[in-house]
Structures are given as C-alpha cells and as structure tokens.
C-alpha positions as CSV (number, residue, x, y, z in Angstrom):
1,M,23.7,-14.0,25.0
2,N,23.4,-18.2,25.9
3,H,22.2,-20.8,23.2
4,T,18.7,-21.2,24.6
5,L,18.0,-17.2,24.3
6,V,19.2,-17.3,20.7
7,S,17.4,-20.4,19.9
8,L,14.1,-18.6,21.5
9,A,14.7,-15.5,19.8
10,L,15.1,-17.5,16.2
11,V,11.9,-19.3,17.1
12,L,10.0,-16.0,17.7
13,G,11.3,-14.4,15.1
14,L,10.3,-17.3,12.5
15,A,6.8,-17.5,13.9
16,L,6.1,-13.9,13.5
17,A,7.2,-14.0,9.8
18,L,4.5,-16.8,9.4
19,V,2.0,-14.6,10.4
20,A,0.4,-12.5,7.8
21,C,-3.3,-13.3,6.6
22,G,-5.7,-14.7,9.3
23,S,-4.0,-12.2,11.8
24,D,-3.8,-9.0,13.1
25,T,0.0,-8.9,13.2
26,T,1.8,-8.0,9.9
27,T,5.5,-8.3,9.3
28,A,6.8,-6.4,6.5
29,T,6.1,-3.2,4.3
30,P,4.6,-4.1,1.2
31,E,6.0,-3.4,-2.3
32,P,4.9,-0.1,-3.4
33,I,2.3,-0.2,-6.0
34,P,3.2,1.9,-9.4
35,A,1.5,4.6,-9.9
36,G,-1.8,4.5,-12.3
37,A,-2.0,0.6,-11.3
38,D,-5.3,-0.8,-12.6
39,G,-7.6,-3.1,-9.8
40,A,-6.0,-6.1,-11.0
41,T,-2.4,-4.9,-10.1
42,V,-3.7,-3.5,-6.8
43,Y,-5.4,-7.1,-6.0
44,Q,-2.1,-8.8,-6.8
45,A,0.0,-6.6,-4.8
46,R,-2.4,-6.7,-1.7
47,C,-4.8,-9.2,-1.8
48,A,-3.6,-12.1,-3.6
49,S,-1.5,-13.7,-1.4
50,C,-4.3,-14.6,1.1
51,H,-7.5,-14.4,-1.3
52,G,-5.8,-16.2,-4.6
53,E,-4.3,-14.9,-7.4
54,D,-7.6,-16.2,-9.3
55,L,-9.5,-15.0,-6.4
56,R,-10.8,-18.5,-5.2
57,G,-8.7,-18.0,-2.0
58,T,-5.8,-20.1,-0.3
59,D,-5.1,-21.3,3.5
60,K,-4.8,-18.0,4.3
61,G,-8.2,-16.3,3.1
62,P,-11.4,-17.5,1.5
63,S,-12.6,-17.1,-1.9
64,Q,-14.0,-13.6,-3.2
65,L,-16.1,-15.6,-5.7
66,S,-18.2,-17.5,-2.8
67,I,-21.6,-16.5,-2.6
68,V,-20.9,-15.1,0.4
69,Y,-19.4,-12.0,-1.3
70,E,-22.3,-11.2,-3.5
71,P,-23.1,-7.7,-3.4
72,N,-26.2,-7.9,-1.5
73,H,-24.8,-9.9,1.2
74,H,-21.4,-8.2,1.5
75,G,-21.9,-4.6,-0.4
76,D,-18.8,-2.3,-1.3
77,D,-18.7,-0.7,2.0
78,S,-17.9,-4.1,3.7
79,Y,-15.1,-4.6,1.7
80,R,-14.2,-0.8,2.3
81,S,-14.4,-1.5,6.0
82,A,-12.6,-5.2,5.9
83,I,-10.1,-3.2,3.6
84,R,-9.0,-0.2,5.5
85,N,-9.7,-1.3,9.0
86,G,-9.3,-5.4,8.9
87,V,-12.7,-7.4,10.2
88,A,-12.9,-10.1,13.1
89,Q,-13.5,-13.7,11.5
90,H,-17.3,-14.6,11.0
91,H,-18.0,-16.7,8.0
92,W,-14.5,-19.0,7.9
93,G,-12.0,-20.6,9.9
94,F,-9.0,-18.1,8.7
95,G,-8.8,-15.8,11.4
96,N,-9.3,-12.3,11.4
97,M,-8.3,-10.1,8.4
98,P,-6.1,-7.4,9.3
99,A,-6.3,-4.1,7.8
100,V,-4.5,-3.6,4.3
101,E,-1.4,-1.9,4.5
102,D,-0.1,1.0,2.3
103,I,-3.4,1.2,0.4
104,T,-4.8,4.3,-0.9
105,D,-8.8,4.9,-0.8
106,E,-8.4,5.4,-4.6
107,Q,-6.4,1.9,-4.9
108,I,-9.5,0.3,-2.5
109,E,-11.9,1.6,-5.0
110,L,-9.9,-0.1,-8.0
111,V,-9.9,-3.2,-6.3
112,I,-13.8,-3.0,-5.3
113,A,-14.6,-2.5,-9.0
114,Y,-12.0,-5.4,-10.3
115,L,-13.6,-7.8,-7.7
116,R,-17.1,-6.9,-8.8
117,S,-16.2,-7.2,-12.7
118,Q,-14.7,-10.8,-11.8
119,Q,-17.6,-12.0,-9.9
120,E,-20.0,-10.8,-12.5
121,T,-17.5,-12.4,-15.5
122,L,-16.6,-15.5,-13.4
123,G,-19.9,-16.3,-11.3
124,F,-20.4,-17.2,-7.7
125,E,-19.8,-20.4,-6.3
126,R,-21.5,-21.9,-3.4
C-alpha cells in the first residue's frame, strides 16, 4: 500500500472515530451497564457524553434542563422514541441524535425517571 493510501486511511479512520453524538454514525460498542443500575448510572453510561454529566449539555448535545424538555413540550414518549430510534435535529444545531445503542427498555425508563426527577429538583433553564 502506498504512502498516500495509508495516510488517507488514517485520516478517514480518525474522522470516523470523532463522530458519535450529533451524527447517525457510531464508532464503538459501549461498555455494559451493570445489572441493577439506577437511572443516574444508566444516564452517565449512555447519555452524559453528549448531554453532560450535570445534564447541562456539551458541545455535542443540548442541556436536558432546557425548558424545551419540559414534560408538556417533550413528553416521556418523545424521550423513548429519541433514545430508541434517534431523532432528526429540530431545536438545536448539534446534528441528528443517533439511537442509543445497547440500552434496554427498562434502562430507558430508568433514564427518563432520572431526568424528570432532576428537572423537578434543578428546574428548567430558559
């Protein structure tokens, strides 16, 4: 293989490795979630890398404390669908949200309950 092809392969590999949140492409199988994990643990394992450990977002995904995510605007079914199926960008400029891999329906419910409890405790940001 010539030097140009090797360089191109490395650049493409790096580009793919950098794409995760805000894209329809995933790069690695996530770490397993321990049996009996609570919603906070599941959130940290599957959501925090894009939506922030503190739920306040990152450069890859929006804050879950935004008023946009209050239950009358984005209900629990919206969360279920986005987590399970992904969702096209519609409120933010982060790109499409990919489906969350390696998460069970039970774990999705735990994440939603955790998010709602934190939203109630911390309040919504405008």
